[in-house]
Each structure stands twice: as C-alpha cells, then as structure tokens.
N, C-alpha and C positions, 0 to 999 in steps of 0.2 A: 488465597485466603484474604489478602488485603483488598483485592479487587471485589470479592464478594462482600466484604465488610462495608465498602463504599457504595455498594449497589451497582457496580459496573458489570458484574457477571453473576451467574447463579452460584449457589453454595454447593460445595462438595460434601455430601452427606456421609459417605463411607468410601473406603478405598482398599484394594488388595494389590499391593505392588508386585507380589510374586505372580499373580494371575494377570497383571496389567489391566485391571478393570476398576471402574469407580462408579458410584451412584451419585447422580447430580440432581439438584432441585429442578423440577419441571418449569419451563418458561412458556407461558401462554402468550399469544400475540402474533404479530405479522412480521415476516422478514422485511427489512427496509428495502431490499431489492424489489419486492412485489409492490410495496407502497409507492416507490418511484415509478414503476411501470404503469401504475394506475393514475398517476398524477402528472399534471403539466407544470406544477410549481415545485421544481426540484430543490431550489435554493434553501428553503427552511430545513429540509431533511439533511442536506449536505452540511449545513451549519451545525446541526445537532450531532451528526457523525464526527465532524471535526472536533467539537467540544468533548465528546466521549473519548476520542483518541488522545487529546491533550491530557485529560484526567488519567487515562491509563498509563501514558508515558511518564506521568509525574508520580506514579505510585512509589517509586524510589527516586532518589535525587538524580536528575539528569546530569551528564558529564560533558563539559565543554571539550571539544576535540578539534584537531585540524584534520580536514578530510583527506583521506588517502585513497586515490582511485585505482591503485594497482590491482586489487582483487577484481574490480569490475572490468578493467582492461584485459586481464587474463581470461575472464569469462567471455568477452567479445571475441578474443582470439580463438578460444576453443569453439565457439559457435561458427566462426568463419571457417575453421579447419573442418568441422563436421559437415557443414553445408557444401564445402568444396570437394569433399571426398566420399561421403556416405549418406548424408541426409538430404531428403527432397523437401524443398519449400516452394511455395508459390512465388513467382517472379524472382528467381534466384539471383539474377544479376543486380536487380534493384536492392535486394537484401544485402548482398555483399558490398555494394556501393555505400549504402547507409551505415552498415557496420564499420566499414573502414573510416568513414567520415566521423563517426561517433568515437572510434578508437583514437583518432587524432585530436578530437575535441576535449576528451576527458581530462588530460593533463592540465588544462586551464583551471580546473577546480581544485587542484592539489594545494594543500596548505591553507585553504580558506576555512574560517571557523564554522563549525557545525555543532550538533549536539548528539550524544549517544543516550539512549534510553532503553528501558525494558521492552524488548521486542514482542510483538504478538505472533508474527510468523505466517499467518494465513488470514490476513485481514481483507475481507471482501464483504459485499453488501448482503450476501446470504447469511453471514455470521453475525449480523446485527439484528436484534429483535426489539420491536416496539410493542409494549403491552397496553398502550393507550395513555400511559403517563410517564413511563420510564424506558430509556434506551439501555439495552444490555448487549454484551458481546459473548461470543462462544468460541470454542475450538482454538485456544492458544496452542501453538505447536512448537514455539521456540522462544522461551522467556529470557534468553540471554541478552546482554547489553549489545546494542548495535546502533549505527547511525540512524536517525529518525527517518531518513529517506527510504529505507526498506519498507516500512509499514505504510508510509504516506504514498509512495509510488505504487505499491501494490493495490491499495484501495482506489486511488484516483484512476489508474488504468483499468481496473475492473469496472468502474462506473463508465468511463469513456468508451471502452470496447463494447459494452452491452447496451448502453442507454443514451448514447449521443448520436445525433445525425452528423456524420463526419463531413458531409457535403457542405455544412455550414461553418466548419472550422476554418480559421485563417491559417496560412502557412506558418508552421512552427508551433501551433497550439496543440497541446495534448488534450485539452477539454475547453469548453466555452469559458470566456472571461468571467461571466456572471457566476457560473458554477464554481470556478476556482476561487473567486472572491468570497463566495458564501462559505466554502469549506474553511478558508483561512480566517474568517471572522470567528469561527468556533475553535480552530486549532491555533491557539495563541502562543505556542512555544517557539514558533518560527514562521517565516513567510515563504512564499513560493520561490524566492531567490536563493534559499538555502542551498549550498553546493551539493549536499548529499541528495536532496530532493531533485535538483536539476540533473545531476549525473545519473541517478538510478532510474528516474523516469525514462530516460533514453535507453538504458540497458533493458528495462522492463519491456519496452516495445519490441526489442529484438528477441528477447526470451519468448514473448507471447507469439511473435511471428513464427518462430520455429515450432513452438508447441502446438499451435493451431494447424 
C-alpha cells in the first residue's frame, strides 16, 4: 500500500486471501530489461533503477546493523556439499575452488556496519516497468526486513549475467565500473563497499552458477 501510494508499484484493487488471489492495477509500458537490451547507454537506466530501490527500501525506516555472514557461509557449505555429492555443475573443480575461497573470505565482513530494509525478494530487471515517465516495480515476494545486499546483489547480478560482455570485465569485477557507479548514484542509502553487498554478491554468483 505504501509503495503504491508513492507511485513505486501498482495499486492492489481487490484481494481474496483465502483463494490467494488479488486484482492489481494494470501497468502499461516496457520492462527495463528490454529497454537495456535495445540501448547502448545503460547508465541512465541503472541510475533510475538504483533510485527506485532506494525509495523502496526507505518505505519504512532502515535499521543500522552489524553484518553477520554466518547464514551465507552455511549456504556456501551446503552448495559445496551438494556439488560434491549429487549436483552437476559446469567446471566442478573451479566452482568448488571459488566456493572455498569465498567461504574463507566472508568472515572478513563480520561485524561491519550495514543496513537492513524492507526486502523485495525477487528484484530483477524484468520486474521493473517504465511507462514513459515513471518507473515502477512488480512481484514483491518477501517484504521482511533483511540486509540491503540481498536485493542489491540480486539486481546487479541479473544485469551482469544477462547484459554485460564479461570479456571486458577486469579481474574481481561483478559488473563494469561505469555501470556500478551509475547504479550507486541512484542508490544513495549505501555504496558498493557495503559489507552485505560485497558478501552477498559473491554468494549470488555461486547460487547462480549452480542454478544455471
């Protein structure tokens, strides 16, 4: 309701909780994913997407927190176990090496200051609609409070995995420097050095590797 009131999302017109259905205002326009596909100038769109996410995260007061990587470390260990015993991935040895190095890296982020905010849960560029004047989002799947890195990492990795020439990335980059800078010009709640963003970006890469 708050998101619709601020023009961030379509309005819910009616709902039936027992049937688990709702009627939502129609959004006309283009998905940002397709706008980026058709454009060579990605930075203006990424800045707008970052600004949208900052407004969404600020719908309720953000909470300062100390980042705790234990959940993400457990996730990496589960992925390593699955890949070692029952799941098939491309370049298995490379995956396990990266997963182990990431598991050893994540404790460096422990205790560093981050922010928790109202989570979107499925933030990707297909769920962002531009109607010619306004950017709106769709398909919130988990509106609980969580470190901001979960939404930011999911969005940035969706962009990088689908719309970036990885051959032009430098070692250690998740996305081009200009694209990262543009997103964080819009997303003013934190910068790319935020520990939850840094940690969860790395875990997101491993999750997507297994999923693909």
